[in-house]
ROMARVO-69699 format. One line per field, with one value per residue: residue in three letters; x, y, z of N, C-alpha, C in turn. Coordinates in Angstrom, 3 decimals, decimal comma, padded with zeros to 6 digits. Example, Ala and Ser with C-alpha at 12.3 -4.5 7.8 and 13.67 -1.06 7.14 Angstrom:
<rs>
code = [ALA SER]
n.X = [013,190 012,850]
n.Y = [-005,690 -002,250]
n.Z = [007,800 007,080]
ca.X = [012,300 013,670]
ca.Y = [-004,500 -001,060]
ca.Z = [007,800 007,140]
c.X = [013,200 012,900]
c.Y = [-003,300 000,030]
c.Z = [007,800 007,870]
</rs>
This chain:
<rs>
code = [MET ASN SER LYS THR TYR THR GLU ASP GLY LEU LYS SER ILE SER LEU TYR ASN ILE ALA PHE THR VAL GLU ASN ILE ASP ALA SER ILE LYS TRP TYR LYS ASP VAL LEU GLY PHE GLU LEU LYS ASN LYS SER LYS PHE SER LEU PRO SER GLY SER ALA ASP ILE ALA ILE LEU LYS LEU GLY ASP LEU ASN LEU GLU LEU LEU GLN VAL PRO ASN SER LYS LYS ILE PRO GLU MET PHE ALA ASP VAL PRO MET HIS LEU ILE PRO ILE GLY ASN LYS VAL ILE VAL PHE GLN VAL THR ASP LEU ASN LEU THR THR GLN GLN LEU GLU GLU LYS GLU VAL LYS PHE VAL TRP LYS GLU GLN TYR ILE ALA GLY ASP LYS MET LEU CYS THR MET ILE GLU ASP ILE ASP GLY ASN LYS ILE ASN ILE PHE GLN THR ASN THR ILE PHE GLU ASP GLU LYS ILE GLU ASN ASN LEU SER ALA GLU ASN MET ALA LYS LYS HIS LEU GLN LEU TRP ASN GLU LYS ASN MET GLU LEU ARG ARG ASN ALA ILE ASP LEU ILE TYR SER ASP TYR ILE LYS PHE LEU ASP PRO GLN ILE ASN PHE GLU GLY LYS GLU LYS LEU ASN ASP PHE ILE THR ASP LEU GLN SER LYS HIS PRO ASP HIS ALA PHE SER LEU VAL GLY GLU VAL LEU ASN HIS HIS HIS THR ILE LYS PHE ASN TRP GLU PHE LYS SER GLU LYS ASP ASN SER LYS ILE MET GLY SER ASP ILE LEU TYR LEU LYS ASN GLY LEU VAL ASP LYS ILE SER VAL PHE ILE GLU]
n.X = [-074,252 -071,733 -068,391 -064,598 -061,662 -058,516 -055,473 -051,867 -051,625 -053,145 -053,912 -052,584 -049,676 -048,804 -046,373 -043,777 -043,802 -042,957 -041,856 -043,769 -043,696 -044,676 -042,570 -040,744 -038,946 -038,077 -035,768 -033,609 -034,519 -034,007 -031,087 -030,574 -030,781 -029,384 -026,887 -026,598 -027,770 -027,266 -028,824 -029,757 -030,823 -033,956 -035,584 -037,128 -040,363 -043,397 -046,499 -050,073 -052,175 -055,882 -055,069 -053,054 -049,431 -047,553 -044,758 -042,779 -040,052 -038,546 -036,307 -033,530 -031,886 -030,539 -032,662 -034,734 -037,377 -037,857 -040,445 -040,562 -042,344 -043,674 -045,824 -048,011 -048,840 -048,089 -048,039 -046,939 -048,017 -047,810 -048,036 -047,465 -045,074 -044,004 -041,767 -040,015 -041,610 -044,222 -044,982 -046,240 -048,786 -050,533 -052,800 -051,426 -048,961 -045,456 -042,907 -039,925 -038,601 -035,441 -033,166 -029,758 -026,575 -024,654 -025,011 -023,723 -021,353 -022,783 -024,172 -022,025 -020,962 -023,106 -022,584 -020,167 -021,349 -022,957 -025,439 -029,407 -030,102 -032,406 -031,956 -029,434 -027,975 -030,167 -032,255 -035,505 -039,187 -039,191 -037,024 -036,075 -035,351 -032,808 -031,662 -030,966 -032,284 -032,711 -033,288 -034,986 -034,206 -036,408 -037,657 -038,685 -038,749 -036,646 -036,159 -033,442 -032,662 -030,697 -030,217 -031,107 -031,159 -029,577 -030,951 -030,654 -029,998 -027,526 -026,444 -028,719 -028,344 -026,242 -026,400 -027,980 -030,545 -029,833 -029,774 -031,818 -033,903 -034,054 -034,691 -037,263 -038,714 -038,969 -039,835 -042,686 -043,247 -043,600 -045,428 -048,357 -050,735 -053,074 -054,429 -052,869 -050,464 -051,078 -051,493 -049,166 -048,044 -048,758 -047,152 -044,304 -044,798 -045,031 -048,043 -048,494 -047,501 -045,468 -045,177 -042,937 -042,079 -040,393 -043,413 -045,057 -046,654 -047,933 -049,847 -050,442 -051,328 -053,548 -053,891 -050,872 -050,586 -053,066 -051,461 -049,093 -050,563 -051,761 -049,470 -048,034 -050,107 -049,542 -047,634 -047,322 -045,326 -043,065 -040,830 -039,119 -036,116 -032,798 -030,173 -026,596 -024,784 -026,426 -026,952 -026,417 -027,514 -028,218 -030,943 -031,574 -031,935 -030,314 -030,785 -030,126 -032,262 -033,514 -036,305 -037,674 -038,707 -039,127 -039,931 -039,355 -036,694 -036,830 -036,267 -036,403 -034,536 -033,706 -033,340 -033,991 -034,660 -035,074 -036,919 -036,608 -038,541 -038,941 -038,274 -040,192 -040,778 -041,005 -041,325 -040,845 -038,671 -038,064 -036,129 -035,526 -033,555]
n.Y = [062,452 061,416 060,984 061,625 060,102 060,996 059,596 058,760 056,743 054,569 056,094 058,120 057,396 055,977 055,071 054,085 051,208 048,951 048,851 047,403 045,164 043,881 041,617 040,104 037,766 036,465 035,548 036,605 039,254 039,838 039,459 041,542 043,859 043,571 043,282 045,750 047,943 047,161 045,782 043,441 039,949 039,340 037,572 034,710 033,559 031,450 031,964 031,284 031,498 031,976 030,704 029,197 029,206 032,082 033,950 035,409 037,722 039,406 042,620 044,256 047,410 049,123 051,301 050,305 048,609 046,066 044,539 042,184 040,519 037,310 036,398 033,698 033,786 036,567 039,498 042,442 045,829 047,736 050,807 051,572 051,008 052,843 055,293 058,280 061,051 060,129 057,953 059,128 059,128 057,094 056,106 055,090 053,336 054,955 055,557 054,165 055,579 056,946 058,375 060,024 061,242 062,218 062,322 062,764 060,900 058,969 058,520 058,020 055,618 053,791 053,915 052,594 050,147 049,530 050,265 050,319 053,885 056,597 059,290 061,042 063,363 065,431 068,212 068,671 069,351 072,105 072,623 072,264 070,076 067,567 064,698 061,574 059,132 055,811 052,306 048,905 045,411 044,759 047,204 048,706 051,879 053,845 056,361 058,806 060,648 064,073 064,407 067,277 069,092 072,312 075,085 077,070 079,185 078,910 076,516 075,182 075,425 074,693 071,985 070,975 068,997 068,993 067,690 065,731 066,756 067,838 065,481 064,611 066,748 066,407 063,452 064,049 065,161 063,193 061,216 059,701 059,398 061,541 062,190 061,458 062,706 065,213 065,175 064,550 067,354 068,897 068,374 068,827 071,489 075,052 076,835 078,589 078,425 079,378 079,294 079,845 080,092 080,342 080,967 080,708 081,819 081,497 080,784 078,716 075,401 073,884 075,375 074,438 071,288 071,045 071,845 070,131 067,715 068,407 068,668 066,128 065,179 065,954 065,194 061,945 059,848 060,706 061,467 063,169 063,356 064,116 065,558 066,070 067,934 068,931 071,810 074,256 076,845 079,004 078,538 078,130 076,175 074,789 072,917 070,852 068,756 066,541 065,662 063,327 060,762 057,278 056,041 057,202 058,655 061,232 064,464 067,077 069,457 071,377 073,603 073,821 075,939 076,392 077,695 078,073 077,958 077,807 075,325 074,192 074,008 077,187 079,115 078,154 078,364 078,091 077,071 076,484 075,108]
n.Z = [094,435 092,576 093,937 092,845 092,885 092,334 091,973 091,983 090,270 087,919 084,579 085,216 085,498 083,445 081,163 078,409 077,219 075,551 072,028 069,299 066,465 062,901 061,698 058,689 059,018 061,930 062,840 061,473 061,796 064,355 064,182 062,771 064,193 066,310 065,403 063,837 065,694 068,290 070,059 072,323 072,827 074,380 075,306 074,251 072,245 071,793 070,842 070,903 068,382 066,509 063,688 064,135 065,464 066,952 066,542 068,920 070,098 072,177 072,714 073,718 074,582 076,745 078,689 076,460 074,874 072,475 070,870 068,425 065,882 064,440 062,310 061,023 057,711 057,110 055,475 053,482 052,891 050,429 050,326 053,073 052,888 051,702 049,551 051,639 051,096 050,798 052,188 054,388 053,788 053,982 056,976 060,011 061,900 061,754 061,980 063,923 066,516 067,452 070,073 069,964 071,517 069,969 066,838 064,080 064,588 065,124 062,451 061,326 061,830 061,367 058,572 058,070 058,622 056,349 056,256 054,870 053,602 053,960 054,728 055,632 058,339 058,192 058,712 059,673 059,924 059,508 059,839 062,076 063,343 063,931 061,952 061,283 059,114 058,415 056,920 058,132 057,581 056,710 055,348 057,629 058,701 060,091 062,367 063,523 066,064 066,889 069,989 071,697 069,923 068,537 067,193 065,700 062,439 061,365 061,658 060,683 057,369 057,143 057,564 055,599 053,693 050,457 048,169 049,010 049,072 046,372 045,099 046,426 045,096 042,547 042,433 043,291 041,030 039,223 040,135 039,163 039,991 040,971 043,568 045,332 044,919 045,391 048,218 049,038 048,203 050,144 051,972 051,116 049,808 050,830 051,911 050,140 047,643 045,185 041,554 038,596 035,206 032,051 030,579 032,250 035,621 039,031 041,886 044,599 046,007 044,615 042,393 041,566 041,769 039,541 037,394 037,048 036,466 033,916 032,580 032,690 031,018 028,549 028,314 028,202 028,586 029,655 032,002 034,945 035,836 037,942 037,386 037,161 039,816 042,812 044,471 047,215 049,214 051,960 052,424 049,704 046,745 044,089 041,066 038,181 035,689 033,260 031,504 030,371 027,674 028,055 025,888 023,216 023,490 023,567 025,150 027,278 028,452 031,682 034,307 038,022 040,778 044,083 046,454 049,975 052,702 056,115 056,022 054,157 050,510 049,052 046,843 043,327 040,704 037,228 034,583 031,442 029,063]
ca.X = [-073,293 -070,412 -067,010 -064,023 -060,286 -057,392 -054,110 -051,101 -051,919 -053,612 -053,292 -051,018 -048,364 -048,337 -045,013 -043,752 -043,253 -041,914 -042,486 -044,053 -044,070 -044,238 -041,127 -040,723 -037,812 -037,867 -034,396 -032,784 -034,271 -032,726 -029,699 -029,744 -031,215 -028,293 -025,303 -026,776 -027,867 -026,591 -029,909 -029,524 -032,212 -034,153 -036,152 -037,811 -040,939 -044,395 -047,796 -051,580 -053,118 -056,352 -054,466 -051,832 -048,995 -046,706 -043,191 -042,337 -039,056 -038,177 -034,940 -033,615 -031,079 -030,898 -034,267 -035,774 -037,473 -038,369 -040,965 -040,704 -043,647 -043,471 -047,216 -048,372 -049,473 -047,922 -048,025 -046,683 -048,873 -046,679 -048,403 -046,907 -043,453 -043,412 -040,663 -040,325 -042,808 -045,151 -045,337 -046,963 -050,133 -051,608 -052,904 -050,919 -047,506 -044,805 -041,195 -039,357 -037,970 -034,231 -032,460 -028,338 -025,903 -023,735 -025,715 -022,830 -020,692 -023,720 -024,188 -020,754 -021,078 -024,200 -022,133 -019,525 -022,244 -023,435 -027,345 -029,528 -030,151 -033,347 -030,905 -027,980 -028,258 -030,746 -033,343 -036,995 -040,064 -039,334 -035,333 -035,515 -035,171 -031,457 -031,838 -030,840 -032,840 -032,432 -034,268 -034,128 -034,096 -037,867 -038,274 -039,399 -038,210 -036,141 -035,052 -032,508 -032,356 -029,884 -030,385 -030,968 -030,649 -029,424 -031,773 -029,712 -030,282 -026,196 -026,302 -029,805 -028,275 -024,933 -027,033 -029,382 -030,071 -030,547 -030,013 -032,722 -035,256 -034,180 -035,413 -038,826 -039,455 -038,946 -040,898 -043,725 -043,676 -043,349 -046,232 -048,992 -051,974 -053,468 -054,443 -051,595 -049,626 -051,838 -051,430 -047,611 -047,455 -048,874 -045,501 -043,177 -044,677 -045,852 -049,399 -048,837 -046,330 -045,373 -044,630 -042,448 -041,253 -040,709 -044,296 -046,268 -046,488 -049,058 -049,643 -051,410 -051,113 -054,329 -053,027 -049,611 -051,316 -053,487 -050,467 -048,571 -051,535 -051,569 -048,124 -048,393 -051,036 -049,337 -046,035 -047,598 -044,330 -041,683 -040,136 -038,055 -034,495 -031,969 -028,821 -025,319 -024,762 -027,550 -026,535 -027,284 -026,870 -029,162 -032,053 -031,924 -031,589 -030,595 -030,246 -030,598 -033,212 -034,384 -037,517 -037,610 -039,434 -038,788 -040,582 -038,585 -035,875 -036,893 -036,159 -036,440 -033,279 -033,987 -033,083 -035,197 -034,496 -036,225 -036,393 -037,144 -038,560 -039,749 -038,566 -040,871 -040,443 -041,943 -041,210 -040,068 -038,203 -038,134 -035,520 -035,889 -032,459]
ca.Y = [062,526 060,399 061,716 060,424 060,111 060,546 059,558 058,673 055,417 054,622 056,900 059,178 056,477 055,257 055,058 053,582 049,574 049,031 049,320 045,796 045,224 042,573 041,428 038,555 036,512 036,704 035,534 037,778 040,593 039,525 039,594 042,660 044,723 042,982 043,629 047,076 049,036 046,933 045,539 041,975 039,264 039,333 036,252 034,262 032,544 031,375 032,326 030,850 032,381 030,865 030,477 028,288 030,032 033,323 033,790 036,757 038,065 040,629 042,890 045,257 047,852 050,115 050,956 050,561 047,354 046,104 043,630 041,415 039,407 036,999 035,380 033,168 034,470 038,094 040,661 043,828 046,647 048,642 052,170 051,700 051,512 054,111 056,580 059,189 061,673 059,074 056,934 059,270 059,336 055,853 055,925 053,964 053,791 055,531 055,308 053,894 056,888 056,713 059,619 059,589 062,226 062,629 062,283 062,587 060,117 058,052 058,295 057,281 053,884 053,097 054,090 051,455 048,707 049,521 050,178 051,904 055,457 056,962 060,375 061,512 064,286 066,069 069,200 068,119 069,825 073,457 072,928 072,558 068,593 067,050 063,680 060,220 057,768 054,220 051,368 047,649 044,549 044,709 047,672 049,697 053,343 054,112 058,047 058,678 062,169 064,675 065,012 068,644 070,040 073,394 075,557 078,109 079,262 079,027 075,161 074,337 075,891 074,080 070,284 070,921 068,051 069,814 066,526 064,960 067,793 068,032 064,222 064,567 067,511 065,572 062,405 064,284 065,804 061,684 060,969 059,796 059,855 063,293 062,311 060,928 063,786 066,581 064,964 064,908 068,901 069,061 067,856 069,363 072,553 075,985 077,016 079,767 078,297 080,283 079,131 080,580 079,505 081,412 081,286 081,191 082,089 081,394 080,509 078,003 073,999 073,245 075,316 073,754 070,033 070,818 072,197 069,111 067,001 068,679 068,215 064,718 064,627 066,228 064,300 060,927 058,635 061,652 061,606 064,084 062,836 064,198 065,391 066,448 067,879 069,659 072,929 074,816 077,945 080,353 078,055 077,993 074,619 074,797 071,854 070,746 068,087 066,154 065,337 062,460 059,670 056,137 055,814 057,400 058,990 062,333 064,803 068,542 069,651 072,607 073,608 074,426 077,052 076,053 078,917 077,113 078,823 076,907 073,771 073,821 074,817 078,337 079,162 077,355 079,017 076,785 077,795 075,611 074,719]
ca.Z = [093,451 092,625 093,959 091,856 093,380 091,406 092,319 090,929 089,520 086,711 083,543 085,415 086,040 081,722 080,187 076,999 077,816 074,147 070,542 068,722 064,968 062,082 060,561 057,812 059,184 063,062 063,272 060,590 062,045 065,414 063,972 062,162 065,345 067,130 064,475 063,836 066,622 069,452 070,744 072,779 072,559 076,380 075,123 072,434 072,822 070,664 071,372 069,677 067,311 065,630 062,522 064,309 066,590 066,078 067,299 069,697 070,580 072,899 072,333 074,679 074,423 077,699 079,192 075,089 074,343 071,326 070,267 067,188 065,811 063,354 062,059 059,908 056,472 057,277 054,153 053,336 052,338 049,995 050,539 054,249 052,560 050,198 050,090 052,461 052,313 050,549 053,605 055,818 053,643 054,723 058,256 060,930 062,300 060,454 062,289 064,720 066,594 068,760 069,591 070,530 071,821 068,655 065,677 062,980 064,747 064,669 061,350 060,611 062,340 060,357 057,043 058,187 058,742 054,981 056,179 053,911 054,212 053,757 054,449 056,628 059,190 057,721 059,621 059,431 060,984 059,550 059,914 063,498 064,087 062,863 062,023 060,351 058,873 058,023 056,818 058,619 056,451 056,024 055,022 058,400 058,631 062,192 062,619 064,669 066,384 067,688 071,231 072,109 068,481 068,394 066,103 064,944 061,492 060,841 061,578 059,400 056,439 056,995 057,515 054,728 052,740 049,391 047,162 049,318 049,137 045,333 044,860 046,602 044,670 041,187 042,533 043,252 039,792 038,538 040,526 038,308 041,183 041,242 045,021 046,257 044,455 046,134 049,583 049,188 047,669 051,436 053,110 050,577 049,826 051,541 051,320 049,028 046,734 043,811 040,656 037,614 034,378 031,178 030,010 032,970 036,847 039,755 043,405 045,474 046,216 043,748 040,658 040,946 041,244 038,118 036,604 037,135 036,079 032,661 032,042 032,124 029,945 027,350 027,927 029,108 028,513 029,875 033,646 035,520 036,800 038,734 036,410 037,937 041,194 043,763 044,752 047,803 049,881 052,259 051,988 048,376 046,146 042,600 040,203 036,812 035,658 032,193 031,139 029,105 027,297 027,632 024,853 022,123 024,147 023,248 026,404 027,777 029,218 032,146 035,806 038,641 042,153 044,913 047,974 051,246 053,792 057,274 055,639 052,942 049,204 048,882 045,645 042,293 039,382 036,344 033,580 029,985 028,060]
c.X = [-072,327 -068,992 -066,169 -062,377 -059,620 -056,146 -052,838 -050,709 -052,864 -053,326 -052,110 -049,907 -048,259 -047,088 -045,054 -043,086 -042,734 -042,269 -042,371 -044,362 -043,494 -043,127 -041,152 -040,096 -037,866 -036,433 -033,716 -032,992 -033,569 -031,531 -029,172 -029,859 -029,463 -026,971 -025,545 -026,687 -027,547 -027,869 -029,534 -031,296 -032,668 -034,652 -037,256 -039,158 -042,054 -045,790 -049,035 -052,242 -054,278 -055,804 -053,179 -050,980 -047,856 -045,265 -042,868 -041,004 -038,689 -036,505 -034,813 -032,486 -031,327 -031,910 -034,950 -035,452 -037,787 -039,179 -041,142 -042,130 -043,469 -044,752 -047,295 -049,058 -049,414 -047,663 -047,697 -047,726 -048,237 -046,948 -047,850 -045,544 -042,808 -042,581 -040,919 -040,510 -044,215 -045,732 -046,009 -048,440 -051,084 -051,845 -052,610 -049,699 -046,427 -043,218 -041,094 -038,467 -036,635 -033,914 -030,777 -027,726 -025,252 -024,424 -024,690 -021,764 -021,568 -023,694 -022,838 -020,554 -021,629 -023,493 -021,384 -019,962 -023,042 -025,132 -027,637 -030,021 -031,176 -032,755 -030,495 -028,463 -028,855 -031,695 -034,655 -038,056 -039,680 -037,743 -035,084 -034,938 -034,151 -031,822 -031,470 -031,639 -032,544 -033,866 -033,960 -034,328 -035,565 -038,408 -038,982 -038,252 -037,750 -035,195 -034,667 -032,106 -031,551 -030,571 -029,723 -030,294 -030,554 -030,351 -031,717 -030,002 -028,722 -026,542 -027,533 -029,279 -026,890 -025,520 -028,109 -029,256 -030,756 -030,674 -031,532 -033,916 -035,749 -035,111 -036,411 -039,102 -039,553 -039,880 -041,734 -044,069 -043,871 -044,592 -047,516 -050,881 -052,093 -053,428 -053,672 -050,607 -050,258 -051,527 -049,703 -047,339 -047,757 -047,495 -044,193 -043,107 -045,731 -047,140 -049,333 -047,602 -046,202 -044,223 -043,972 -041,463 -041,066 -041,864 -045,367 -046,005 -047,798 -048,695 -050,489 -050,769 -052,166 -053,710 -051,487 -049,965 -052,060 -052,460 -049,690 -049,424 -051,534 -050,453 -047,992 -049,058 -050,775 -048,027 -046,301 -046,422 -042,908 -041,968 -039,483 -037,072 -033,662 -030,847 -027,690 -025,432 -025,762 -026,597 -027,192 -026,710 -028,249 -030,454 -032,700 -030,865 -031,460 -030,081 -030,665 -031,005 -033,674 -035,322 -037,897 -038,462 -038,789 -039,208 -039,912 -037,183 -035,781 -037,030 -036,327 -035,303 -033,728 -033,110 -034,072 -034,015 -035,287 -036,196 -037,172 -037,935 -039,845 -039,406 -039,215 -040,580 -041,223 -042,022 -040,435 -039,679 -037,863 -036,979 -035,238 -034,690 -033,181]
c.Y = [061,514 061,302 060,684 060,882 059,993 060,362 059,353 057,579 055,405 055,248 057,615 058,587 055,956 055,707 054,005 052,295 049,121 049,240 047,917 046,549 044,017 042,572 039,864 037,570 037,019 036,886 036,408 039,018 040,827 040,170 040,784 043,931 044,590 043,693 045,222 047,959 048,787 046,255 044,336 041,414 038,972 037,678 035,840 033,173 032,369 031,506 031,690 032,153 031,165 030,150 029,124 029,342 031,121 033,065 035,544 036,804 039,372 041,330 043,932 045,636 049,196 049,972 050,862 048,892 047,396 044,894 042,779 040,084 038,641 035,763 035,033 034,348 035,984 038,471 041,807 044,858 048,128 050,217 052,477 051,846 052,624 054,776 057,610 060,656 061,084 058,363 057,487 059,486 058,052 055,974 054,430 054,456 053,908 054,944 054,611 054,909 056,500 058,042 058,963 061,294 062,672 061,723 061,869 061,275 058,514 057,204 057,407 055,604 053,326 052,952 052,563 050,341 048,523 049,338 051,095 052,831 055,663 058,535 060,449 062,989 065,460 066,817 068,697 068,853 071,080 074,021 072,753 071,037 067,782 065,797 062,606 059,486 056,738 053,135 049,834 046,444 044,709 046,075 049,125 050,762 053,372 055,533 057,665 060,510 062,822 065,086 066,458 069,511 071,229 074,361 076,591 077,965 078,688 077,211 074,341 074,743 074,835 072,253 070,489 070,118 068,546 068,873 065,682 065,652 067,728 066,580 064,262 065,421 067,005 064,290 062,623 064,981 064,667 061,471 061,455 060,134 061,047 063,413 062,359 062,244 065,031 065,858 064,987 066,241 069,353 069,163 068,629 070,929 073,773 076,577 077,499 079,767 078,828 079,434 079,799 079,712 080,469 081,816 081,566 081,247 081,487 080,989 079,632 076,244 073,498 073,569 074,737 072,195 069,888 071,054 070,837 067,835 067,467 068,296 066,850 064,647 065,098 065,496 062,959 059,605 059,252 061,231 062,087 062,650 063,830 064,170 066,420 066,924 068,714 070,454 073,785 075,753 078,959 079,806 078,163 076,670 075,137 073,695 071,294 068,965 067,660 065,443 064,240 061,007 058,290 055,509 055,968 058,441 060,447 062,923 066,356 068,789 070,905 072,486 074,356 074,986 076,781 076,776 078,185 078,394 078,083 075,626 073,056 074,824 075,970 079,063 078,247 078,447 078,308 077,734 076,689 076,052 074,915]
c.Z = [093,795 092,776 093,266 092,943 092,288 092,060 091,540 089,911 088,097 085,462 083,886 085,614 084,602 081,578 079,368 077,454 076,402 072,988 069,737 067,166 064,644 061,504 059,935 058,381 060,674 063,287 062,792 061,307 063,349 065,287 063,306 063,112 066,207 066,692 064,279 064,771 067,866 070,235 071,567 073,028 074,233 076,420 074,024 072,742 071,554 071,762 070,363 069,398 066,912 064,672 062,971 065,416 065,885 066,951 067,698 070,219 071,308 073,057 073,240 074,479 075,686 078,478 077,787 074,973 073,389 071,253 068,923 066,985 064,642 063,226 061,063 058,848 056,379 055,445 054,371 052,572 051,736 050,028 051,927 054,130 051,558 050,815 050,336 051,103 051,802 051,389 054,505 055,030 054,350 056,194 058,948 061,024 061,122 060,495 063,416 065,422 067,543 068,662 070,563 070,776 070,837 067,341 064,612 063,504 064,935 063,226 060,367 060,647 061,618 059,018 057,157 058,280 057,421 055,301 055,275 054,451 053,598 053,596 055,537 056,979 058,625 058,628 058,981 060,465 061,114 060,099 061,268 064,416 063,374 063,221 061,221 060,350 058,136 057,901 057,599 057,242 056,102 055,284 056,175 058,945 060,312 061,941 063,982 065,420 067,295 068,829 071,522 070,937 068,941 067,310 065,811 063,628 060,613 060,558 060,568 058,118 056,084 057,047 056,576 054,306 051,297 048,555 047,590 049,139 047,346 044,861 045,257 045,564 043,301 041,122 042,561 042,145 038,816 038,954 039,919 038,971 041,362 042,893 045,847 046,132 045,176 047,438 049,792 049,060 049,174 052,568 052,551 050,118 050,577 050,825 050,096 048,125 045,329 042,899 039,305 036,731 033,186 030,419 030,707 034,641 037,545 040,703 043,776 045,014 044,794 042,368 040,334 041,008 040,055 037,219 035,660 036,380 033,970 031,933 031,819 031,275 028,730 026,554 028,865 029,551 029,247 031,481 033,928 036,048 037,152 037,354 037,072 039,525 041,663 044,294 045,852 049,020 050,436 052,255 050,593 047,648 044,682 041,777 038,665 036,520 033,691 032,266 030,260 029,166 026,718 026,535 023,336 022,164 023,694 024,830 026,269 028,688 030,362 033,625 036,683 039,954 042,806 046,221 048,788 052,290 055,379 057,078 054,721 051,775 049,030 047,611 044,502 041,194 038,116 035,097 032,734 029,149 026,785]
</rs>
């Protein structure tokens, strides 16, 4: 019989060393991470590849290390850089995640640096994790969480990004690919999503996806867009929209009320003007 001895070495000693990713221009990325997030260049070198050589740079901020790589013939896969939440559909790395002690101050500092925001100070994961997401110069998403987020309902309501949820909702209704849309539905709507408009009501994700497909087939040149201010309180979001054709400028006006439960849309009430 073979015996095994387990010590604190091997897998039990594992810890995160760094985060590595490919960039388009290593010098521009070094500057961005230095100017925006405060990383410092630790070292920069080259290593051999079958197709030539690649540049590598190690950046450091406190105990954090980033490894930037620039390789020959690099290319972007568009699906990996899709708008949130469609970026979650392809299998692979999604975001770089940091945490800070004061997210509000951090967000203000990032605003001063004029970075590209995906969202600001929003609760995710069932309204339980407060974070701000930005993009670097290559479109890599960086999520910054508030350390020791408080999960109280009052804070959730006050910090809910209603406008971002309304935009996600309309973006999904404009998605032409039925499979991609079905995957996105899982990220936005609850399992028993309820839909009500002046003529129809139903429940369930599959029926919702079928309804959107049918609507798009009847109005192939139309697309939804947000109109005016987005209002919200007590996990309820209200906004106006237009469903407009780029071909002949015909349009339908209306408004949606989204009722959220555990951070997902649980009911949609539609009003047509």
